[in-house]
N, C-alpha and C positions, 0 to 999 in steps of 0.2 A: 506761474508764468513759465512757459516752456520755450526754450530757444534752440534753434538748429545750430549744431556745431560740427562742421566737417562731416555732414551727412547723418549725424546722430542727434536725437533730441534729448536735451538735458533739462532737468528741473533747475531753474535759476532763481525763482522767487515764489513766494506764497502770499496771497492777498492777506494783509493783516488788518485792514480797515476798509470797509465799504458798507453800503446800505442799499437794500433793494429799492428804496423809494427815491434814491438820488437819480437825477437825469443821466441817461446813457453816456453823455459826453463828460460827466464829472470824473475827474481823475481818481483812480484807485491808488491805494498805498500798498506797496509791496515790501516784503522783507527778504533780504538777500540770504538764500539758503546756505551758501558757503560760510557765512559768518557764524551760523549756528550749528554747523555740521558736528562738531565735537559734542555739543549739548544734546542734539537729536540722537546721536549714536549712544550716548550715556543713558538717556531715558529709555531707549529701546532695549539696551542691555539690562538695565535694572528691572524693567517691567516684563521682560520676555517678549517673544514674538507672538502676536495675536494672529488668529486666522484672518485672512483677507475677507472683507465683507462684500466683494464684488466691485467696490469703488476704489479702494486703496490697498496697497500691499506694502508692508514695511520692509525695506531693504537697507543694508548698510550704505551710507552715503560717503562718497569720496570727494575731496575738493579738487 
């Protein structure tokens, strides 16, 4: 989930549970990125930076 904040777009949530066979109006379950920022940065640091695959690029996250 991306939200606009003062003219900039920020990653605010990641879909943590959904299913392609659910109706379009069925609510998705999002995970708040800011809650996991330290863990995400630790995992990136421990595993090194991977080459972007065209879909995602790993950057250090700030809360």
